[in-house]
N, C-alpha and C positions, 0 to 999 in steps of 0.2 A: 240815681241820686247819691248812692254810696260812693261811686267813683268820683263824682263831682266834689263831694264833701272831702274826700281824702286829698284830692288835688287842689283844694282851696278854691274851686270854681263854683261858688254857690250864688253868684249874682243873677242866675237865671233858673227858674223852676224847670223841672222835667217836662211839664206841660208846655211851657214857653219854648223850650228847646225843640220839642216834637212839632209844635205849630210852625216854627221857623222852617224846619225841614220840609214839612208838607207844603207850605206856601211856596217854597222855592222849587221843589222837584216833583210834585204830584201833577204831572203835565196834563193828564186827562181829567183832573179834578173829581176823581171818583172816591176820594177819601181813603184810598189804599195805595200802598207803594209796592210795585213789583221790584224784584231784585234788579232788573234791567233799568227801571226808572231811577232807583236809588243810585246805582253805579254811574249811570250817565249824568245824572244831576250833580253828583258830588264831583265828578271829573271836570265838569264845565264851570264850577263855581269855586274859585280859590278861597273866598271867605268862608264858605260852608265847609270846605275841606279842612281849613285851619280850625274852625269851631269843633268839628267832629274829632279831629286829631287830638286837640287839647282835652276835650270832654271824655274821650275814651283812652287817654294815656294811662296805661297800667303800671308804669315804672314805679310810681309812688306806692301803689297797692302792693307790688312785689317787695318793696323796702319794708313796709309795715309787716308783711307776712314773715320776712326773713328776720326781722328784729323782734318778733314775738309781739 
């Protein structure tokens, strides 16, 4: 949530973000993601890769830290 707020991406709650990820890549529907499921799912879905990349972009966080 903090990274999303700093990046100005607050149009989606953390819960909604998590639900999207699970809907797209929890292939065995067990409610858990293995590292393998996560990596394979993100690699196969360009939209999800873009969403994750934007959501976890730390460049603005670093700017905030550097500028005090």
